[in-house]
C-alpha positions in Angstrom: -12.4 -30.1 5.4 -15.1 -29.9 3.2 -18.8 -28.5 3.9 -22.0 -30.4 4.0 -25.8 -29.6 3.7 -28.4 -32.6 4.4 -30.4 -31.7 0.7 -33.3 -33.7 1.7 -32.6 -33.6 5.4 -8.6 9.9 -4.3 -8.3 8.4 -7.4 -6.7 5.6 -6.2 -7.4 5.7 -2.7 -11.3 6.6 -3.9 -11.3 3.2 -5.7 -9.7 1.3 -3.3 -11.4 2.1 -0.1 -15.0 1.5 -2.7 -16.0 4.6 -3.7 -16.2 8.8 -2.8 -18.0 11.0 -0.4 -21.7 11.2 -0.7 -24.1 14.5 -1.3 -26.5 14.0 1.4 -29.5 14.3 -0.9 -27.8 11.2 -2.8 -28.2 9.2 0.8 -31.9 10.0 1.1 -33.5 6.4 -0.8 -30.2 4.8 1.7 -31.8 5.9 4.9 -35.0 5.3 3.5 -34.5 2.1 2.6 -32.5 1.6 5.6 -35.8 2.0 7.5 -37.6 -0.4 6.2 -35.2 -3.1 6.5 -34.9 -1.9 10.0 -38.0 -3.9 10.7 -36.8 -7.6 10.2 -35.9 -8.9 13.1 -32.4 -9.5 12.9 -31.6 -13.2 12.2 -27.9 -13.9 12.2 -25.3 -11.7 14.3 -21.6 -11.7 12.0 -18.0 -10.0 13.4 -15.0 -9.0 11.8 -12.3 -9.3 14.4 -8.6 -10.6 13.8 -8.1 -14.4 15.3 -6.0 -17.3 14.7 -6.6 -20.2 12.5 -5.0 -23.5 11.6 -5.0 -23.0 7.7 -1.4 -25.3 6.8 -3.0 -27.8 9.4 -1.8 -29.6 12.2 1.7 -29.5 13.2 2.2 -25.6 11.8 2.1 -22.0 13.5 -1.8 -20.8 13.7 -1.5 -17.8 10.9 -3.4 -14.8 11.6 -6.6 -13.3 10.3 -9.3 -12.0 9.7 -12.4 -14.0 10.4 -16.3 -13.5 10.9 -17.1 -15.1 14.0 -13.3 -16.4 14.3 -13.6 -18.4 11.5 -11.8 -18.6 8.3 -14.2 -19.6 5.1 -17.5 -19.3 6.9 -19.4 -19.5 9.2 -22.2 -20.1 6.0 -24.7 -18.1 6.1 -28.0 -19.8 5.3 -31.3 -18.3 4.0 -35.0 -19.5 2.5 -35.9 -18.5 -0.5 -38.6 -15.8 -0.5 -37.9 -15.3 3.6 -37.5 -12.1 5.4 -32.9 -12.0 6.4 -31.7 -9.7 9.0 -27.6 -10.1 10.0 -26.1 -7.2 12.0 -22.8 -6.9 11.5 -20.3 -5.4 14.3 -17.0 -4.3 13.0 -13.7 -5.7 15.3 -11.4 -4.5 13.0 -9.3 -1.6 13.2 -10.2 -0.4 9.5 -13.7 0.9 8.0 -15.9 -2.4 6.5 -18.9 -3.4 4.6 -20.4 -6.5 3.9 -21.0 -7.1 0.5 -23.9 -10.1 -0.3 -22.2 -10.9 -3.8 -25.0 -12.5 -6.2 -28.3 -11.5 -4.3 -30.9 -8.8 -6.2 -31.7 -7.2 -2.7 -32.4 -3.6 -2.8 -29.7 -1.3 -3.6 -29.1 0.2 -0.1 -27.7 -3.9 1.4 -24.9 -3.7 -1.4 -22.6 -3.1 1.1 -19.8 -1.0 -0.9 -19.1 1.7 1.1 -19.6 5.7 0.1 -22.5 4.1 -2.7 -25.1 2.2 -1.4 -23.5 3.2 2.6 -21.2 4.8 5.1 -18.8 2.5 5.8 -18.7 0.2 9.3 -16.7 2.2 11.0 -14.4 0.5 13.6 -16.8 -0.4 16.5 -19.5 0.5 14.4 -22.9 -1.8 13.4 -24.3 -2.1 10.5 -27.7 -4.1 9.8 -28.6 -6.2 6.8 -32.2 -6.3 5.8 -33.4 -8.0 1.9 -36.2 -10.8 1.3 -33.4 -13.4 -1.7 -35.4 -14.0 -4.4 -33.1 -16.3 -6.0 -32.0 -19.8 -3.9 -28.7 -21.1 -5.3 -25.1 -20.4 -4.4 -23.8 -17.0 -3.0 -20.8 -15.7 -1.3 -20.3 -12.4 1.2 -17.3 -9.9 1.7 -16.1 -7.1 2.1 -15.7 -4.4 -0.4 -13.9 -1.8 1.7 -10.2 -1.4 2.2 -10.8 -5.5 -0.1 -7.9 -6.8 -1.3 -6.0 -5.9 2.5 -9.4 -7.7 4.5 -10.2 -10.7 2.1 -7.1 -11.4 0.9 -6.5 -11.8 5.3 -9.7 -14.4 5.4 -13.0 -12.5 5.1 -15.7 -14.4 2.8 -17.5 -16.5 3.4 -20.4 -18.4 1.3 -23.8 -18.1 1.7 -26.9 -20.1 1.2 -30.2 -20.0 -0.3 -32.0 -23.3 0.1 -34.4 -24.4 -2.0 -38.6 -24.3 -1.4 -38.6 -27.7 -1.7 -34.8 -29.4 -1.9 -33.7 -31.3 -4.8 -33.1 -35.1 -4.1 -29.7 -35.6 -3.8 -27.5 -37.6 -1.5 -25.0 -34.7 0.0 -25.0 -31.5 -0.5 -20.9 -30.7 0.1 -20.1 -27.3 -0.4 -16.4 -25.8 -1.3 -15.2 -22.4 -0.2 -11.8 -22.0 -2.7 -9.1 -19.6 -1.1 -5.9 -19.1 -2.1 -2.9 -17.9 0.4 1.0 -16.3 0.2 2.4 -17.6 2.8 6.5 -16.8 4.7 8.4 -19.2 5.7 7.6 -18.6 9.7 3.3 -19.5 8.2 2.2 -16.1 7.9 0.9 -13.8 5.3 3.4 -12.3 2.5 2.8 -8.5 3.8 1.9 -6.2 1.4 -1.1 -6.6 0.0 -2.1 -4.4 -3.3 0.8 -3.8 -5.0 1.6 -1.9 -8.1 3.1 -4.7 -10.0 0.7 -7.5 -8.8 -2.4 -5.3 -9.7 -0.6 -3.8 -13.1 0.0 -8.3 -14.4 -2.2 -10.5 -13.0 -3.3 -9.7 -9.1 -1.4 -12.0 -6.0 -1.6 -15.1 -6.5 -1.3 -17.6 -3.7 1.4 -20.3 -2.9 -1.3 -22.5 -1.3 -5.3 -23.6 -2.4 -7.3 -24.2 1.2 -11.3 -25.8 1.2 -13.2 -23.8 3.9 -10.3 -22.0 5.0 -8.0 -25.0 5.7 -5.4 -26.8 3.2 -7.9 -30.3 3.2 -7.9 -33.1 4.0 -9.5 -36.5 1.4 -13.0 -36.1 1.4 -14.6 -39.5 1.9 -17.3 -40.4 -0.5 -19.4 -43.9 -1.0 -20.0 -45.2 -4.5 -23.8 -44.4 -5.7 -23.9 -41.8 -4.4 -25.5 -38.5 -6.1 -23.4 -35.3 -5.1 -23.8 -31.8 -5.0 -21.2 -29.9 -5.2 -21.5 -26.3 -4.3 -18.0 -24.6 -5.7 -16.9 -20.6 -4.6 -13.7 -19.0 -5.5 -13.3 -16.6 -3.2 -9.9 -15.7 -4.2 -7.9 -12.4 -4.7 -7.1 -13.2 -8.1 -6.4 -17.4 -9.4 -8.5 -19.1 -11.6 -9.2 -22.3 -11.8 -9.7 -25.5 -14.6 -10.9 -28.1 -12.0 -11.0 -31.6 -13.5 -12.3 -34.7 -12.1 -10.5 -37.9 -13.1 -12.5 -41.1 -12.9 -16.2 -39.5 -12.9 -18.6 -37.5 -14.6 -19.8 -34.1 -13.5 -22.9 -32.6 -14.9 -23.1 -28.2 -14.2 -25.8 -27.5 -12.8 -25.9 -24.1 -12.2 -23.5 -20.6 -12.7 -23.6 -18.1 -10.0 -26.8 -19.6 -7.7 -28.8 -20.0 -11.1 -29.5 -22.6 -12.2 -29.2 -24.3 -15.7 -30.0 -26.4 -17.9 -27.1 -28.6 -17.8 -24.3 -29.7 -19.9 -21.2 -31.4 -19.1 -18.2 -28.9 -19.0 -15.8 -28.5 -21.5 -13.4 -30.8 -21.9 -14.7 -32.1 -18.7 -12.5 -28.7 -17.3 -14.9 -27.2 -14.5 -13.2 -23.1 -15.3 -14.1 -20.7 -12.9 -12.8 -17.2 -12.0 -12.6 -14.7 -8.5 -16.1 -14.7 -7.0 -18.0 -17.2 -9.2 -19.4 -20.2 -8.4 -20.8 -23.2 -10.5 -22.9 -25.9 -9.0 -22.3 -29.1 -9.8 -23.7 -32.8 -10.1 -20.5 -35.6 -9.0 -22.1 -39.2 -9.1 -19.9 -41.5 -7.2 -19.3 -44.2 -9.4 -15.9 -44.6 -8.9 -14.4 -48.3 -7.3 -14.6 -48.2 -3.4 -11.2 -48.1 -1.6 -9.8 -46.2 -4.3 -8.8 -42.3 -4.2 -9.1 -40.2 -7.2 -7.3 -36.8 -7.6 -9.8 -33.4 -8.4 -6.7 -31.4 -10.0 -6.7 -27.8 -11.2 -4.5 -27.2 -14.4 -5.3 -23.8 -15.1 -2.4 -22.2 -15.5 -1.1 -25.0 -17.1 0.5 -28.8 -16.6 4.0 -27.6 -15.5 1.4 -26.0 -12.9 -1.1 -27.7 -12.0 -1.8 -29.9 -8.6 -3.5 -32.2 -6.5 -6.4 -29.4 -3.9 -8.1 -33.1 -3.0 -8.6 -36.3 -2.4 -12.3 -38.4 -3.5 -11.7 -41.1 -0.4 -13.7 -43.9 -1.6 -15.3 -46.6 1.6 -15.4 -50.2 0.9 -19.1 -50.1 1.9 -21.1 -51.5 -1.0 -22.5 -48.5 -3.4 -25.6 -47.0 -2.1 -27.7 -46.8 -5.1 -27.3 -50.2 -6.7 -27.6 -48.1 -10.2 -28.0 -43.9 -10.6 -30.7 -42.3 -13.5 -28.8 -41.0 -16.0 -30.6 -37.7 -16.5 -29.5 -35.1 -14.5 -31.3 -33.3 -11.7 -32.7 -30.1 -13.3 -32.7 -27.4 -10.3 -35.9 -25.0 -10.0 -35.2 -21.6 -12.2 -35.6 -18.5 -9.7 -37.5 -15.9 -11.4 -35.6 -13.5 -13.0 -37.2 -11.5 -15.5 -36.0 -12.5 -19.2 -34.6 -9.2 -21.8 -36.7 -8.1 -24.3 -33.8 -7.7 -26.8 -36.7 -6.6 -29.8 -35.4 -3.0 -28.4 -32.6 -2.6 -25.5 -31.2 0.7 -24.6 -27.4 -0.4 -25.8 -24.1 0.2 -24.6 -20.4 -0.2 -25.1 -17.8 -0.1 -22.8 -14.3 -1.4 -23.4 -12.0 -2.6 -20.9 -8.2 -0.7 -21.1 -4.7 -0.7 -19.2 -2.0 -2.6 -17.7 2.1 -3.0 -17.3 1.9 -0.2 -19.8 -0.4 2.2 -17.7 2.3 2.1 -14.6 4.3 5.0 -14.7 2.1 7.5 -16.5 0.3 10.7 -15.7 -2.3 12.8 -16.0 -2.3 15.9 -15.0 0.8 16.1 -13.3 -1.3 12.9 -10.9 -0.6 9.3 -11.8 -2.8 7.8 -13.5 -4.9 4.2 -12.0 -3.1 1.6 -13.7 -6.8 0.1 -14.6 -9.9 1.7 -16.9 -13.3 1.5 -18.1 -14.6 3.9 -20.4 -18.3 3.6 -23.1 -16.6 6.2 -25.4 -18.1 8.9 -24.3 -15.8 9.1 -20.9 -14.2 7.2 -19.1 -15.2 5.5 -15.6 -14.3 8.4 -12.4 -14.8 6.8 -8.9 -18.6 6.0 -7.8 -19.8 8.2 -10.7 -22.0 6.9 -13.4 -20.8 6.3 -16.6 -24.4 5.6 -18.0 -28.3 5.6 -16.7 -30.6 2.8 -17.9 -34.0 3.6 -17.8 -35.6 1.7 -14.6 -37.6 -1.8 -16.3 -35.3 -1.2 -19.6 -34.1 -4.1 -21.4 -30.4 -3.7 -21.5 -28.0 -4.9 -23.7 -24.2 -4.1 -22.8 -20.8 -4.8 -25.1 -18.3 -5.5 -23.0 -14.6 -5.3 -24.8 -11.1 -6.3 -23.5 -8.2 -4.5 -24.9 -5.6 -5.7 -22.7 -4.2 -9.4 -22.8 -5.7 -10.4 -19.4 -8.8 -12.7 -18.4 -11.3 -10.5 -15.8 -14.2 -11.5 -14.6 -16.5 -8.6 -14.1 -19.8 -8.2 -12.1 -22.6 -6.5 -11.8 -24.1 -5.9 -8.4 -27.9 -5.9 -8.2 -28.5 -8.8 -11.1 -28.2 -11.4 -12.5 -28.3 -11.2 -16.8 -28.3 -13.7 -19.6 -24.9 -14.2 -21.4 -26.0 -13.5 -24.9 -22.7 -14.3 -27.6 -18.8 -13.7 -27.3 -17.4 -12.4 -30.4 -20.4 -12.1 -32.2 -21.0 -16.2 -32.1 -24.5 -16.4 -30.2 -23.3 -18.6 -27.0 -25.6 -22.3 -27.9 -27.2 -22.3 -24.0 -27.3 -18.1 -23.5 -27.3 -18.4 -19.5 -27.6 -15.9 -16.1 -24.6 -14.8 -14.8 -23.4 -12.0 -12.1 -19.7 -12.3 -12.7 -18.8 -13.3 -16.4 -14.8 -13.6 -17.8 -13.9 -11.5 -20.8 -11.0 -12.7 -22.5 -7.8 -11.7 -23.4 -9.1 -9.4 -26.5 -12.1 -11.0 -26.5 -16.8 -9.3 -27.2 -18.7 -10.4 -24.3 -22.4 -9.4 -24.7 -24.7 -9.8 -21.6 -28.8 -8.4 -21.6 -30.4 -7.7 -18.5 -33.8 -6.0 -17.0 -33.2 -3.3 -15.5 -35.9 -3.8 -12.8 -33.7 -3.0 -9.4 -33.2 0.8 -8.3 -30.0 2.3 -7.9 -26.5 3.0 -8.6 -24.8 -0.4 -9.1 -21.1 -1.2 -9.5 -19.8 -2.6 -11.7 -16.8 -4.3 -11.5 -13.0 -6.6 -12.2 -13.0 -9.4 -9.3 -9.8 -9.5 -9.7 -9.2 -7.4 -6.3 -6.2 -5.4 -7.3 -7.2 -4.9 -10.8 -10.8 -3.3 -9.2 -8.6 -1.2 -6.6 -6.8 0.6 -9.5 -9.5 2.0 -11.8 -10.8 -1.2 -13.5 -14.7 -0.3 -11.9 -17.2 1.5 -12.8 -21.1 2.4 -11.9 -24.0 2.3 -13.4 -27.2 4.4 -12.3 -30.7 2.2 -13.1 -33.4 4.9 -12.1 
């Protein structure tokens, strides 16, 4: 199924649970912001709870899941740029939970990180989130407590912030991509966040779905101009999507419009937590089927994600403009690189760290250091003065790919291994490849303690996270 929007129309325990206990004094800013947020009327109700879902389709047993409002991969939360939004989240599961509104530049108290920005939502309790989204684009939401367990069983959804003036696409399609590991009885493989998965690439499932189900062919008509919103909601799976027979153009990354460009080698690479907005012009032949293929893990592991199935109708438009649609930019401040605050973060760990001990206690499998200190739970690794430009150098000493996500900000990706990006672009989750160095920059205009972590969830839960303070 595809969702369509008519556009014209204790160390390890603390890390796994998202943090450590916070002193009362540090909660005062949260309390003030939460009080202000309570004045915004509730516009949406969200309830995570156990459910059953036909992920594998008809003829297969329904799978026991955790779902928001009874729906895997949904409901789709829709907002409007610059308009207040409020959601009441009621916890219907037997664990603490929160909701993180991934990619939204919102007040720190609304960020959904337990023990850092809010108390966790206990079973049966509720919490009100309220903010005004400054940016239009494609975002998503998910828990930040017991994340591997809850997200891995279905708690994730797409979040669309609509532009004030809708761009002229014929159709607007959402693909929330997730993967699952099943037992023969069509239930999930148990044991989320195992040490072996955490020390390697994380849990990669064998079944990939679009919007919560194994996808049926998607019907398209020749001569259409489509916007496809890709959201990678997997725990660990990277994807490299190819669209044989079609030209696709990337028009936004992580919700932020960019200068349109063709993906290198025709492969749209999207890491866990990343989003990519594509423009696809349906130039195929009526009546034909065209595969969409994921070959990130090599030819032998490639598979057909979905089929674009053309109707036999005549083309909707005889011809389409040669120039792609350029989305209106969002009001993200531009970094001033003349005198930035500089920090160097090193990513370390992996398989060789398993079984190691520090002071007689098991050491985390992963870690982040800034040259002076190592990340330690929810204690900020450094502070950035409010209003200054921060230039962060991220150096990956490991043999694994890490999608690094900064809460509360969109940042400019400037360079890789000292080579400037041809077109510097905005992201909130950047891939740092093995042995790679990536430079990012942002204006530290959003105060608070902000989580910075790998979005391979098992890596984050086992040490690959820290906190950056802006004050």
